[in-house]
Backbone bond lengths (Angstrom), bond angles and torsions (degrees), N, CA, C in turn:
res aa  C-N    CA-C-N  psi(-1)  N-CA   C-N-CA  omega(-1)  CA-C   N-CA-C  phi
1 M - - - 1.456 - - 1.522 108.23 -
2 Q 1.289 115.95 128.79 1.446 120.32 177.51 1.528 109.57 -108.48
3 T 1.315 116.34 128.88 1.449 119.52 179.35 1.500 110.72 -132.88
4 S 1.287 115.71 155.33 1.452 121.22 174.20 1.533 107.86 -79.58
5 I 1.306 115.62 158.04 1.468 119.46 176.54 1.525 108.63 -78.22
6 Y 1.287 116.93 129.45 1.473 120.27 -179.47 1.518 108.42 -151.15
7 N 1.276 116.15 165.78 1.474 123.78 178.02 1.520 108.05 -74.60
8 H 1.321 118.83 114.62 1.462 123.12 -175.64 1.535 111.45 -65.50
9 K 1.296 119.61 -14.54 1.447 121.95 -179.17 1.511 111.40 -88.35
10 K 1.306 118.63 -11.46 1.471 122.78 -179.36 1.457 111.22 -96.16
11 S 1.319 115.95 148.78 1.461 122.31 172.65 1.524 108.09 -69.03
12 F 1.333 116.14 156.38 1.468 118.26 -179.72 1.534 110.80 -150.95
13 V 1.340 113.06 155.43 1.466 122.26 173.67 1.519 105.48 -107.32
14 Y 1.332 116.09 134.14 1.458 120.18 -175.06 1.526 110.94 -132.40
15 L 1.307 115.11 161.01 1.463 122.67 178.32 1.526 107.18 -134.01
16 W 1.348 115.09 121.13 1.461 120.73 172.92 1.501 108.60 -93.94
17 R 1.335 117.28 143.63 1.455 121.48 173.05 1.518 108.60 -123.52
18 D 1.316 114.60 129.20 1.448 122.54 176.66 1.560 105.75 -98.82
19 S 1.332 117.13 105.85 1.444 120.89 -173.49 1.523 112.26 -71.75
20 L 1.328 119.31 -23.47 1.450 120.48 -179.80 1.539 111.65 -72.70
21 F 1.322 117.31 -44.43 1.458 121.02 -177.63 1.526 114.09 -105.06
22 S 1.330 116.97 1.76 1.470 121.63 -177.43 1.529 111.21 53.57
23 K 1.321 115.30 47.05 1.453 120.83 177.69 1.516 109.31 -117.15
24 Y 1.296 115.71 162.02 1.463 122.73 -176.14 1.512 111.70 -131.10
25 Y 1.336 115.06 160.83 1.466 120.75 171.32 1.539 105.67 -140.08
26 L 1.326 114.89 123.96 1.457 121.18 179.44 1.525 107.94 -107.80
27 G 1.327 116.41 134.16 1.467 118.93 -177.90 1.540 111.59 -156.26
28 Y 1.292 111.70 179.05 1.490 122.26 -178.42 1.508 107.21 -134.27
29 H 1.302 117.49 145.00 1.455 121.50 175.95 1.517 109.36 -142.86
30 D 1.319 115.62 151.49 1.454 120.80 -175.80 1.522 114.27 -76.71
31 G 1.331 118.52 -6.39 1.436 121.24 176.10 1.515 115.91 90.24
32 K 1.324 117.88 -3.63 1.463 121.40 -175.46 1.522 112.09 -75.01
33 K 1.333 116.93 -26.70 1.471 120.65 177.62 1.509 108.21 -122.14
34 P 1.333 119.94 98.17 1.449 122.25 -175.38 1.535 113.86 -62.05
35 N 1.300 119.19 -22.35 1.463 121.90 -179.32 1.533 112.74 -95.86
36 Y 1.332 116.43 14.08 1.437 122.33 179.41 1.521 109.09 -58.31
37 I 1.335 115.93 137.02 1.460 120.07 178.34 1.535 110.69 -94.76
38 C 1.319 117.46 -73.13 1.461 121.15 179.76 1.530 108.05 -175.48
39 S 1.348 115.30 178.47 1.445 120.80 178.60 1.525 112.16 -105.60
40 S 1.312 117.37 2.41 1.481 121.47 -178.27 1.522 110.16 -83.82
41 K 1.347 117.00 115.58 1.442 120.77 178.33 1.528 112.01 -63.23
42 P 1.341 119.35 -42.20 1.473 116.97 178.09 1.538 112.78 -61.92
43 M 1.332 118.24 -39.30 1.457 120.02 179.15 1.528 110.39 -70.71
44 L 1.309 118.37 -42.19 1.462 120.95 -179.85 1.529 111.46 -61.24
45 T 1.303 116.39 -36.55 1.473 120.64 178.70 1.528 108.88 -63.56
46 Q 1.338 117.84 -45.85 1.455 120.49 177.59 1.532 112.37 -66.44
47 Y 1.330 116.82 -39.77 1.478 122.07 -177.49 1.522 109.54 -62.83
48 K 1.327 116.76 -41.90 1.497 120.13 -177.57 1.524 112.17 -65.44
49 V 1.321 116.81 -31.72 1.456 121.39 179.70 1.503 113.10 -79.62
50 R 1.346 117.23 -35.34 1.468 121.02 -173.74 1.534 111.77 -146.99
51 P 1.343 117.44 66.65 1.482 120.42 -175.33 1.539 112.49 -64.07
52 H 1.321 116.87 -22.35 1.466 119.73 179.73 1.501 114.14 -67.01
53 H 1.345 118.44 -13.25 1.459 121.96 177.12 1.526 112.58 -90.92
54 F 1.318 118.32 0.60 1.459 120.36 -175.22 1.530 110.40 -115.81
55 K 1.327 114.86 138.90 1.449 121.26 173.14 1.524 107.31 -133.32
56 R 1.333 114.35 137.12 1.454 120.93 178.73 1.517 110.52 -106.90
57 R 1.325 114.17 138.01 1.478 120.51 176.50 1.506 107.48 -123.28
58 I 1.317 116.72 131.09 1.460 121.74 175.48 1.522 107.23 -84.17
59 L 1.328 117.35 117.88 1.451 120.86 -177.41 1.530 113.57 -84.47
60 A 1.357 115.17 -34.08 1.475 118.99 -178.94 1.551 108.69 -163.49
61 T 1.305 114.86 154.60 1.431 120.80 174.27 1.507 108.32 -128.44
62 G 1.330 115.57 155.64 1.473 119.07 -179.08 1.523 110.60 169.63
63 T 1.301 115.68 -159.01 1.468 119.98 179.64 1.530 109.27 -72.78
64 K 1.301 116.16 161.37 1.464 122.51 177.89 1.522 110.20 -56.08
65 K 1.313 116.48 -44.66 1.461 120.71 -177.83 1.532 111.30 -65.91
66 E 1.356 116.78 -45.62 1.453 120.33 178.33 1.533 113.12 -59.91
67 M 1.342 115.99 -44.06 1.435 120.51 -176.84 1.541 110.93 -72.71
68 G 1.302 117.05 -33.04 1.486 120.27 174.70 1.518 111.13 -62.30
69 K 1.321 115.84 -42.75 1.478 121.02 179.09 1.508 111.11 -67.36
70 L 1.326 116.51 -42.45 1.492 121.20 -179.73 1.544 109.61 -64.82
71 E 1.317 117.67 -43.58 1.445 120.27 179.42 1.535 109.24 -60.30
72 K 1.297 118.39 -47.14 1.449 121.60 -178.35 1.535 111.02 -60.98
73 R 1.340 116.58 -42.08 1.463 120.18 179.52 1.512 111.62 -64.87
74 L 1.332 116.91 -43.05 1.480 120.30 -179.29 1.524 111.06 -69.40
75 L 1.334 117.25 -36.45 1.463 119.66 178.08 1.527 111.23 -66.06
76 K 1.314 117.37 -38.49 1.469 121.04 179.00 1.538 110.39 -61.59
77 L 1.336 116.62 -36.63 1.466 121.30 -179.65 1.525 110.93 -69.44
78 R 1.320 117.80 -27.12 1.439 122.82 -176.20 1.533 114.25 -103.06
79 Y 1.315 116.63 -0.09 1.478 121.77 -171.95 1.526 114.75 -51.50
80 K 1.305 117.91 -38.29 1.471 121.70 -177.66 1.508 111.99 -66.71
81 H 1.318 118.42 -16.46 1.477 122.19 -179.89 1.508 113.04 -98.75
82 F 1.333 119.17 -1.05 1.459 121.05 -179.83 1.513 109.92 -60.82
83 G 1.316 115.59 137.12 1.443 121.74 179.82 1.531 113.22 86.56
84 S 1.303 118.86 -26.38 1.467 120.33 178.41 1.535 110.84 -102.44
85 R 1.312 117.02 -62.23 1.454 120.48 178.67 1.512 113.80 -98.34
86 Y 1.334 117.22 -10.98 1.465 122.53 -178.13 1.536 110.67 -125.54
87 Y 1.306 115.40 143.09 1.443 121.35 173.16 1.557 109.80 -73.75
88 N 1.321 117.14 -19.87 1.466 120.31 175.90 1.515 108.58 -58.26
89 L 1.303 116.79 135.09 1.450 123.01 179.38 1.502 114.99 -111.12
90 A 1.360 116.16 -21.06 1.432 122.05 -177.82 1.499 110.23 -149.83
91 L 1.308 116.83 159.08 1.474 118.70 175.07 1.508 109.63 -66.31
92 S 1.316 115.76 148.63 1.453 119.47 -176.03 1.519 112.02 -65.24
93 F 1.297 114.95 158.21 1.465 121.14 177.78 1.551 109.27 -74.78
94 P 1.294 116.68 146.95 1.483 118.24 175.48 1.519 109.60 -65.39
95 I 1.316 114.64 155.47 1.472 118.83 177.34 1.503 109.22 -79.65
96 Y 1.310 115.88 121.65 1.448 120.63 177.95 1.498 110.70 -103.67
97 K 1.292 117.46 136.33 1.449 122.29 174.00 1.523 106.44 -89.25
98 R 1.321 116.84 117.70 1.450 120.48 179.76 1.517 110.08 -84.08
99 T 1.328 115.49 135.60 1.468 119.53 177.26 1.523 109.36 -75.88
100 E 1.271 116.22 163.25 1.478 121.91 177.23 1.517 109.91 -56.65
101 E 1.331 117.23 -40.92 1.450 122.33 179.00 1.531 111.55 -62.15
102 T 1.336 116.61 -43.57 1.470 120.88 178.25 1.528 111.18 -62.70
103 R 1.337 115.68 -45.59 1.484 119.55 177.31 1.518 111.67 -59.71
104 R 1.328 117.16 -39.85 1.466 121.92 178.80 1.545 110.11 -62.52
105 K 1.325 116.20 -45.74 1.477 120.26 -179.76 1.529 110.55 -65.18
106 M 1.326 117.15 -38.68 1.469 119.78 178.69 1.524 110.56 -64.53
107 T 1.329 117.05 -40.81 1.471 120.79 177.74 1.508 110.85 -62.22
108 I 1.296 117.63 -45.03 1.499 122.89 179.29 1.552 108.62 -61.05
109 A 1.330 115.89 -43.49 1.457 119.02 -177.83 1.528 111.75 -64.26
110 K 1.353 116.72 -38.61 1.479 120.00 178.41 1.500 111.40 -67.11
111 L 1.340 118.31 -34.88 1.442 121.59 -179.37 1.529 112.89 -72.16
112 N 1.328 117.24 -26.65 1.474 120.90 -178.78 1.458 109.25 -84.97
């Protein structure tokens, strides 16, 4: 896996390239896991079998809000290529701010 040098504490927008099939995956991550691959099951399946065909490029770094907006804008520009030239299958989900109550309920649900 090839990555650009970036601040691991910052959110980032990234682009994976699959050199074998000339396909891409565009995504955004909060920066908490620097070795994060993506959320696309089709791409992850391919990556696990042949990681040497994939290279990741960090397109931008910034705040979570900035990178969420940038990802959404870039995905909209590429939407017509989803499924053919991109592993992306749908536009990304909006960034939701979870309330303290929601986080508490999620923690309880995980423990049960």
